[in-house]
C-alpha positions as a Markdown table, in Angstrom:
| # | Residue | x | y | z |
|---|---|---|---|---|
| 1 | Unk | 15.3 | -174.6 | -12.0 |
| 2 | Unk | 12.6 | -173.1 | -10.1 |
| 3 | Unk | 11.6 | -175.5 | -7.1 |
| 4 | Unk | 8.2 | -174.2 | -6.9 |
| 5 | Unk | 7.2 | -175.7 | -10.8 |
| 6 | Unk | 5.3 | -178.9 | -11.3 |
| 7 | Unk | 7.1 | -181.7 | -12.8 |
| 8 | Unk | 5.8 | -183.2 | -15.9 |
| 9 | Unk | 7.4 | -186.4 | -17.3 |
| 10 | Unk | 7.0 | -187.1 | -21.1 |
| 11 | Unk | 7.4 | -190.5 | -22.8 |
| 12 | Unk | 7.5 | -190.4 | -26.6 |
| 13 | Unk | 9.2 | -186.8 | -26.3 |
| 14 | Unk | 11.7 | -187.4 | -29.4 |
| 15 | Unk | 8.8 | -188.4 | -31.9 |
| 16 | Unk | 7.1 | -186.5 | -34.2 |
| 17 | Unk | 4.5 | -185.3 | -32.0 |
| 18 | Unk | 6.4 | -185.4 | -28.9 |
| 19 | Unk | 8.7 | -182.6 | -30.0 |
| 20 | Unk | 6.1 | -180.3 | -30.8 |
| 21 | Unk | 4.6 | -180.9 | -27.5 |
| 22 | Unk | 7.7 | -180.4 | -25.8 |
| 23 | Unk | 8.3 | -177.2 | -27.5 |
| 24 | Unk | 4.6 | -175.9 | -26.4 |
| 25 | Unk | 4.7 | -177.2 | -22.8 |
| 26 | Unk | 8.2 | -175.1 | -22.1 |
| 27 | Unk | 6.5 | -171.7 | -23.5 |
| 28 | Unk | 4.3 | -172.4 | -20.3 |
| 29 | Unk | 7.4 | -171.6 | -18.1 |
| 30 | Unk | 5.6 | -172.9 | -15.3 |
| 31 | Unk | 6.4 | -176.6 | -15.6 |
| 32 | Unk | 10.0 | -178.5 | -15.2 |
| 33 | Unk | 10.2 | -181.1 | -18.2 |
| 34 | Unk | 11.4 | -184.5 | -17.8 |
| 35 | Unk | 11.7 | -186.5 | -21.0 |
| 36 | Unk | 11.9 | -190.3 | -20.9 |
| 37 | Unk | 14.2 | -191.5 | -23.8 |
| 38 | Unk | 16.0 | -194.3 | -24.9 |
| 39 | Unk | 19.8 | -194.7 | -24.8 |
| 40 | Unk | 19.8 | -194.5 | -28.7 |
| 41 | Unk | 17.4 | -191.3 | -28.9 |
| 42 | Unk | 18.7 | -188.1 | -30.5 |
| 43 | Unk | 18.1 | -185.3 | -27.9 |
| 44 | Unk | 20.0 | -182.6 | -29.3 |
| 45 | Unk | 17.0 | -180.9 | -30.4 |
| 46 | Unk | 15.4 | -181.1 | -27.0 |
| 47 | Unk | 18.6 | -180.0 | -25.2 |
| 48 | Unk | 18.7 | -176.8 | -27.5 |
| 49 | Unk | 15.0 | -176.1 | -26.9 |
| 50 | Unk | 15.5 | -175.4 | -23.4 |
| 51 | Unk | 18.6 | -176.2 | -21.0 |
| 52 | Unk | 16.3 | -176.8 | -17.9 |
| 53 | Unk | 15.0 | -180.1 | -19.8 |
| 54 | Unk | 16.3 | -183.3 | -17.7 |
| 55 | Unk | 16.5 | -186.7 | -19.3 |
| 56 | Unk | 15.7 | -189.9 | -17.9 |
| 57 | Unk | 16.8 | -193.3 | -19.8 |
| 58 | Unk | 13.9 | -195.7 | -20.1 |
| 59 | Unk | 11.6 | -197.8 | -22.2 |
| 60 | Unk | 8.0 | -198.0 | -21.6 |
| 61 | Unk | 7.9 | -201.7 | -22.7 |
| 62 | Unk | 10.0 | -202.3 | -19.3 |
| 63 | Unk | 8.2 | -200.9 | -16.4 |
| 64 | Unk | 11.4 | -201.0 | -14.0 |
| 65 | Unk | 12.9 | -198.4 | -16.0 |
| 66 | Unk | 10.1 | -196.0 | -15.2 |
| 67 | Unk | 10.1 | -195.2 | -11.7 |
| 68 | Unk | 13.0 | -192.9 | -11.6 |
| 69 | Unk | 11.4 | -190.8 | -14.2 |
| 70 | Unk | 8.0 | -190.7 | -12.7 |
| 71 | Unk | 9.2 | -190.2 | -9.3 |
| 72 | Unk | 8.0 | -186.6 | -7.8 |
| 73 | Unk | 6.2 | -185.9 | -11.0 |
| 74 | Unk | 2.8 | -184.1 | -10.7 |
| 75 | Unk | 1.9 | -185.2 | -14.4 |
| 76 | Unk | 3.1 | -187.8 | -17.0 |
| 77 | Unk | 2.0 | -187.3 | -20.7 |
| 78 | Unk | 2.4 | -190.6 | -22.5 |
| 79 | Unk | 3.0 | -190.0 | -26.2 |
| 80 | Unk | 5.0 | -193.0 | -26.7 |
| 81 | Unk | 3.6 | -195.6 | -28.9 |
| 82 | Unk | 4.0 | -197.4 | -32.4 |
| 83 | Unk | 2.1 | -195.1 | -35.0 |
| 84 | Unk | 2.3 | -197.4 | -37.9 |
| 85 | Unk | 0.3 | -199.8 | -40.3 |
| 86 | Unk | 3.2 | -202.3 | -40.5 |
| 87 | Unk | 5.5 | -204.2 | -38.7 |
| 88 | Unk | 7.7 | -207.3 | -39.4 |
| 89 | Unk | 6.2 | -208.6 | -35.9 |
| 90 | Unk | 2.7 | -207.9 | -35.4 |
| 91 | Unk | 3.5 | -208.3 | -31.6 |
| 92 | Unk | 5.3 | -205.0 | -31.8 |
| 93 | Unk | 2.1 | -203.1 | -32.1 |
| 94 | Unk | 0.7 | -204.8 | -28.8 |
| 95 | Unk | 4.2 | -204.5 | -26.8 |
| 96 | Unk | 4.4 | -200.8 | -27.4 |
| 97 | Unk | 0.6 | -199.7 | -27.5 |
| 98 | Unk | -1.1 | -202.0 | -24.9 |
| 99 | Unk | 1.6 | -203.5 | -22.6 |
| 100 | Unk | 3.6 | -200.1 | -23.0 |
| 101 | Unk | 0.7 | -198.3 | -21.9 |
| 102 | Unk | -0.1 | -200.6 | -19.0 |
| 103 | Unk | 3.3 | -200.3 | -17.8 |
| 104 | Unk | 3.0 | -196.5 | -17.8 |
| 105 | Unk | -0.3 | -196.3 | -16.0 |
| 106 | Unk | 0.6 | -198.7 | -13.1 |
| 107 | Unk | 4.0 | -196.7 | -12.6 |
| 108 | Unk | 2.0 | -193.4 | -12.6 |
| 109 | Unk | -0.4 | -195.2 | -9.9 |
| 110 | Unk | 2.8 | -196.3 | -7.8 |
| 111 | Unk | 4.4 | -192.9 | -8.1 |
| 112 | Unk | 1.1 | -191.2 | -7.3 |
| 113 | Unk | 1.0 | -188.9 | -10.1 |
| 114 | Unk | -1.7 | -186.4 | -10.0 |
| 115 | Unk | -2.7 | -186.1 | -13.7 |
| 116 | Unk | -2.0 | -188.5 | -16.7 |
| 117 | Unk | -2.6 | -187.7 | -20.0 |
| 118 | Unk | -2.4 | -190.8 | -22.7 |
| 119 | Unk | -2.3 | -189.9 | -26.5 |
| 120 | Unk | -4.4 | -192.3 | -28.7 |
| 121 | Unk | -6.0 | -192.0 | -31.9 |
| 122 | Unk | -9.7 | -192.1 | -33.3 |
| 123 | Unk | -8.8 | -195.6 | -34.9 |
| 124 | Unk | -9.1 | -197.1 | -31.3 |
| 125 | Unk | -12.9 | -196.5 | -31.9 |
| 126 | Unk | -12.7 | -199.1 | -34.7 |
| 127 | Unk | -15.7 | -198.9 | -37.5 |
| 128 | Unk | -18.4 | -197.9 | -35.1 |
| 129 | Unk | -21.8 | -198.5 | -36.1 |
| 130 | Unk | -22.7 | -194.7 | -35.7 |
| 131 | Unk | -20.9 | -192.2 | -38.0 |
| 132 | Unk | -19.9 | -189.5 | -37.1 |
| 133 | Unk | -19.2 | -191.0 | -33.8 |
| 134 | Unk | -18.4 | -189.1 | -30.5 |
| 135 | Unk | -16.4 | -189.7 | -27.2 |
| 136 | Unk | -19.3 | -192.0 | -25.8 |
| 137 | Unk | -19.8 | -194.4 | -28.8 |
| 138 | Unk | -18.9 | -197.9 | -28.4 |
| 139 | Unk | -16.2 | -199.2 | -30.8 |
| 140 | Unk | -16.5 | -201.2 | -33.6 |
| 141 | Unk | -14.3 | -203.9 | -35.3 |
| 142 | Unk | -10.9 | -202.8 | -35.6 |
| 143 | Unk | -9.3 | -203.1 | -39.1 |
| 144 | Unk | -5.6 | -202.9 | -38.1 |
| 145 | Unk | -3.2 | -204.1 | -35.4 |
| 146 | Unk | -2.4 | -200.6 | -35.0 |
| 147 | Unk | -6.0 | -199.6 | -34.1 |
| 148 | Unk | -6.7 | -202.4 | -31.9 |
| 149 | Unk | -3.5 | -202.2 | -29.9 |
| 150 | Unk | -4.3 | -198.4 | -29.2 |
| 151 | Unk | -7.9 | -199.5 | -28.1 |
| 152 | Unk | -6.7 | -202.2 | -25.9 |
| 153 | Unk | -4.3 | -199.9 | -24.1 |
| 154 | Unk | -7.2 | -197.1 | -23.9 |
| 155 | Unk | -9.2 | -199.7 | -22.0 |
| 156 | Unk | -6.4 | -200.8 | -19.5 |
| 157 | Unk | -6.3 | -196.9 | -18.8 |
| 158 | Unk | -10.2 | -196.5 | -18.1 |
| 159 | Unk | -10.3 | -199.8 | -16.0 |
| 160 | Unk | -7.4 | -198.7 | -13.9 |
| 161 | Unk | -9.2 | -195.1 | -13.8 |
| 162 | Unk | -12.4 | -196.6 | -12.4 |
| 163 | Unk | -10.7 | -199.6 | -10.1 |
| 164 | Unk | -7.5 | -197.6 | -9.0 |
| 165 | Unk | -8.0 | -193.9 | -9.3 |
| 166 | Unk | -5.6 | -193.4 | -12.1 |
| 167 | Unk | -6.2 | -189.8 | -13.0 |
| 168 | Unk | -6.7 | -190.1 | -16.6 |
| 169 | Unk | -7.2 | -188.1 | -19.7 |
| 170 | Unk | -7.3 | -189.6 | -23.2 |
| 171 | Unk | -6.6 | -187.3 | -26.1 |
| 172 | Unk | -7.5 | -189.0 | -29.5 |
| 173 | Unk | -5.5 | -187.3 | -32.3 |
| 174 | Unk | -6.8 | -187.6 | -35.8 |
| 175 | Unk | -4.2 | -188.1 | -38.8 |
| 176 | Unk | -1.4 | -185.5 | -37.9 |
| 177 | Unk | 0.3 | -183.5 | -40.6 |
| 178 | Unk | 3.2 | -181.2 | -40.4 |
| 179 | Unk | 6.8 | -180.8 | -40.7 |
| 180 | Unk | 8.8 | -183.7 | -38.6 |
| 181 | Unk | 7.2 | -187.0 | -39.6 |
| 182 | Unk | 9.7 | -189.5 | -40.3 |
| 183 | Unk | 7.0 | -192.0 | -41.2 |
| 184 | Unk | 5.6 | -193.0 | -44.5 |
| 185 | Unk | 1.7 | -193.4 | -43.3 |
| 186 | Unk | 0.6 | -189.8 | -44.6 |
| 187 | Unk | 2.2 | -190.4 | -47.9 |
| 188 | Unk | 3.2 | -186.9 | -48.4 |
| 189 | Unk | 6.7 | -187.6 | -49.7 |
| 190 | Unk | 5.6 | -190.2 | -52.2 |
| 191 | Unk | 3.3 | -188.1 | -53.7 |
| 192 | Unk | 5.8 | -184.9 | -53.8 |
| 193 | Unk | 8.0 | -187.4 | -55.3 |
| 194 | Unk | 5.6 | -188.8 | -58.4 |
| 195 | Unk | 5.8 | -192.1 | -56.6 |
| 196 | Unk | 2.2 | -192.7 | -56.0 |
| 197 | Unk | 0.9 | -194.8 | -58.9 |
| 198 | Unk | -2.8 | -194.8 | -58.1 |
| 199 | Unk | -5.1 | -193.7 | -55.6 |
| 200 | Unk | -6.7 | -196.2 | -53.3 |
| 201 | Unk | -10.3 | -195.4 | -51.5 |
| 202 | Unk | -10.5 | -192.1 | -53.6 |
| 203 | Unk | -13.7 | -191.2 | -52.1 |
| 204 | Unk | -13.0 | -192.1 | -48.5 |
| 205 | Unk | -13.1 | -189.4 | -46.0 |
| 206 | Unk | -10.7 | -189.0 | -43.2 |
| 207 | Unk | -10.1 | -186.2 | -40.4 |
| 208 | Unk | -6.6 | -184.4 | -40.1 |
| 209 | Unk | -5.1 | -182.3 | -37.4 |
| 210 | Unk | -1.8 | -179.7 | -37.8 |
| 211 | Unk | 1.0 | -181.1 | -35.6 |
| 212 | Unk | 1.2 | -177.9 | -33.6 |
| 213 | Unk | -2.6 | -178.0 | -32.8 |
| 214 | Unk | -2.2 | -181.6 | -31.9 |
| 215 | Unk | 0.4 | -180.5 | -29.4 |
| 216 | Unk | -1.8 | -177.7 | -28.2 |
| 217 | Unk | -4.7 | -180.1 | -27.5 |
| 218 | Unk | -2.4 | -182.2 | -25.2 |
| 219 | Unk | -1.5 | -179.3 | -23.3 |
| 220 | Unk | -4.8 | -178.0 | -22.8 |
| 221 | Unk | -5.9 | -181.4 | -21.5 |
| 222 | Unk | -3.0 | -181.6 | -19.2 |
| 223 | Unk | -3.8 | -178.0 | -17.6 |
| 224 | Unk | -7.7 | -178.3 | -17.5 |
| 225 | Unk | -8.7 | -178.7 | -14.2 |
| 226 | Unk | -11.7 | -181.0 | -14.3 |
| 227 | Unk | -10.6 | -183.0 | -17.5 |
| 228 | Unk | -9.8 | -186.2 | -15.5 |
| 229 | Unk | -12.2 | -189.2 | -16.5 |
| 230 | Unk | -12.7 | -187.4 | -19.8 |
| 231 | Unk | -11.6 | -188.2 | -23.5 |
| 232 | Unk | -11.2 | -185.7 | -26.5 |
| 233 | Unk | -11.3 | -186.4 | -30.0 |
| 234 | Unk | -8.9 | -184.0 | -31.8 |
| 235 | Unk | -9.3 | -182.8 | -35.1 |
| 236 | Unk | -11.8 | -181.2 | -37.6 |
| 237 | Unk | -10.2 | -180.9 | -41.1 |
| 238 | Unk | -11.9 | -183.3 | -43.3 |
| 239 | Unk | -10.8 | -184.3 | -46.8 |
| 240 | Unk | -11.4 | -187.2 | -49.2 |
| 241 | Unk | -8.5 | -189.1 | -50.3 |
| 242 | Unk | -8.6 | -187.4 | -53.6 |
| 243 | Unk | -9.0 | -184.0 | -52.4 |
| 244 | Unk | -5.9 | -184.8 | -49.8 |
| 245 | Unk | -3.5 | -185.9 | -52.8 |
| 246 | Unk | -4.9 | -182.8 | -55.1 |
| 247 | Unk | -3.8 | -180.5 | -52.3 |
| 248 | Unk | -0.5 | -181.8 | -52.4 |
| 249 | Unk | -0.2 | -181.7 | -56.1 |
| 250 | Unk | -1.2 | -178.0 | -55.9 |
| 251 | Unk | 0.9 | -177.2 | -53.1 |
| 252 | Unk | 4.2 | -179.1 | -54.6 |
| 253 | Unk | 3.3 | -178.2 | -58.2 |
| 254 | Unk | 3.2 | -181.7 | -59.4 |
| 255 | Unk | 0.8 | -184.3 | -60.7 |
| 256 | Unk | -1.1 | -186.8 | -58.7 |
| 257 | Unk | -3.0 | -189.9 | -59.9 |
| 258 | Unk | -6.5 | -189.3 | -60.9 |
| 259 | Unk | -7.9 | -192.7 | -61.2 |
| 260 | Unk | -8.8 | -195.0 | -58.5 |
| 261 | Unk | -8.2 | -198.7 | -57.8 |
| 262 | Unk | -11.1 | -200.7 | -56.0 |
| 263 | Unk | -9.5 | -202.4 | -52.6 |
| 264 | Unk | -10.7 | -205.8 | -53.8 |
| 265 | Unk | -8.8 | -205.7 | -56.9 |
| 266 | Unk | -5.7 | -205.0 | -54.8 |
| 267 | Unk | -6.0 | -207.8 | -52.1 |
| 268 | Unk | -3.9 | -210.4 | -53.8 |
| 269 | Unk | -1.2 | -207.9 | -54.4 |
| 270 | Unk | -1.1 | -206.9 | -50.8 |
| 271 | Unk | -1.1 | -210.3 | -49.4 |
| 272 | Unk | 2.0 | -211.0 | -51.4 |
| 273 | Unk | 3.8 | -207.9 | -50.5 |
| 274 | Unk | 3.2 | -208.6 | -47.1 |
| 275 | Unk | 4.8 | -212.1 | -47.3 |
| 276 | Unk | 7.7 | -210.7 | -49.0 |
| 277 | Unk | 7.7 | -208.1 | -46.3 |
| 278 | Unk | 8.0 | -210.4 | -43.6 |
| 279 | Unk | 10.9 | -212.3 | -45.2 |
| 280 | Unk | 13.1 | -209.3 | -45.9 |
| 281 | Unk | 11.9 | -206.9 | -43.1 |
| 282 | Unk | 11.3 | -204.1 | -45.6 |
| 283 | Unk | 7.7 | -202.1 | -45.2 |
| 284 | Unk | 5.4 | -203.0 | -48.3 |
| 285 | Unk | 4.5 | -200.2 | -50.5 |
| 286 | Unk | 1.2 | -201.1 | -49.8 |
| 287 | Unk | 0.6 | -202.5 | -46.3 |
| 288 | Unk | -2.4 | -204.9 | -45.7 |
| 289 | Unk | -3.6 | -202.9 | -42.6 |
| 290 | Unk | -3.5 | -199.7 | -44.8 |
| 291 | Unk | -6.2 | -201.5 | -47.4 |
| 292 | Unk | -8.2 | -202.9 | -44.6 |
| 293 | Unk | -8.5 | -199.6 | -42.9 |
| 294 | Unk | -9.4 | -198.1 | -46.4 |
| 295 | Unk | -11.8 | -200.6 | -47.1 |
| 296 | Unk | -13.6 | -200.1 | -44.0 |
| 297 | Unk | -14.7 | -196.7 | -45.1 |
| 298 | Unk | -14.8 | -192.7 | -44.2 |
| 299 | Unk | -13.9 | -192.6 | -40.3 |
| 300 | Unk | -16.0 | -189.4 | -39.1 |
| 301 | Unk | -16.1 | -188.1 | -35.8 |
| 302 | Unk | -17.8 | -185.0 | -33.7 |
| 303 | Unk | -15.1 | -182.7 | -32.6 |
| 304 | Unk | -17.3 | -180.4 | -30.7 |
| 305 | Unk | -16.3 | -181.7 | -26.9 |
| 306 | Unk | -12.5 | -180.6 | -27.5 |
| 307 | Unk | -13.7 | -177.3 | -29.3 |
| 308 | Unk | -16.2 | -176.5 | -26.2 |
| 309 | Unk | -14.0 | -177.9 | -23.3 |
| 310 | Unk | -10.6 | -177.5 | -24.1 |
| 311 | Unk | -11.1 | -174.2 | -26.7 |
| 312 | Unk | -9.7 | -175.9 | -29.4 |
| 313 | Unk | -9.5 | -173.9 | -32.9 |
| 314 | Unk | -7.8 | -175.5 | -36.1 |
| 315 | Unk | -5.3 | -174.9 | -38.6 |
| 316 | Unk | -6.3 | -175.5 | -42.2 |
| 317 | Unk | -5.2 | -178.6 | -43.6 |
| 318 | Unk | -3.7 | -176.8 | -46.6 |
| 319 | Unk | -1.1 | -175.1 | -44.3 |
| 320 | Unk | -0.1 | -178.2 | -42.6 |
| 321 | Unk | 0.5 | -179.8 | -45.9 |
| 322 | Unk | 2.5 | -176.8 | -47.2 |
| 323 | Unk | 4.8 | -177.3 | -44.1 |
| 324 | Unk | 5.5 | -180.7 | -44.7 |
| 325 | Unk | 5.9 | -180.4 | -48.4 |
| 326 | Unk | 8.3 | -177.2 | -47.6 |
| 327 | Unk | 10.5 | -179.4 | -45.4 |
| 328 | Unk | 10.3 | -182.3 | -47.9 |
| 329 | Unk | 11.8 | -180.1 | -50.8 |
| 330 | Unk | 14.3 | -178.5 | -48.3 |
| 331 | Unk | 15.9 | -181.8 | -47.3 |
| 332 | Unk | 16.0 | -183.1 | -51.0 |
| 333 | Unk | 17.6 | -179.6 | -52.2 |
């Protein structure tokens, strides 16, 4: 391995966004890539990607396991976290997204890392008073534990940036779409399988980003010389829930629901599903936090800083969904 290359340590490298980011970073050829992984992680895909990638075993919830992976690193990219809207134990959101982030930040300060890129979500802004919001907008109430836990992790980072000189940049990724997503949050597989009974919040608008564009944004933030102390809202592909599922239906040539159910009518059902889910450990078909997020209304932000400062351009949502649908069809065939 070339000794002159800067070392970048990546947490969450085996996840949906993480795998695409590692692929993006090794294409630069000027970095030595380290991946912090758990002992249970499947790293075969990453090993095949580049034989020079090194692996360190650890867990962001256990700070003492981070030191070896961070020692001598020029940069750390923290992608690890819990990207979901339900957990049997709500404390899991905060263990990973708040305390885990804090552990990473503290380990970076102790290792004298020169650049830290932390991956977050626009949902960390909650439901702000101003829509569309931008990077300077004050956060509003958070309708989900996912959103609040990510917000708290971000705030710890900014406090350490001010007080301890943590060289932090935060990248807030819109809803990420593309092949390789093993989570149920984006509902693509359920729509393709014809198991979507009805729409909820059909006229609510969200912002989406193709997974490779998300990976590119993280890389650009890492490589930008003057991005420390800056945050970036990433993604510009907007669609209502109705249009989102209509795209999936057209791509997969399957019917999708046309009628919408008001959130107020679903509260009792969602509460019941939540109780059952906590007893059985099975994710409800309609998590309560999804309903709360939908009821909060459209979440729109201004992506101009990422476009202007990082030079971002975006892939159409239809292309990202087509890739996702193709993978689902290939897996099921």
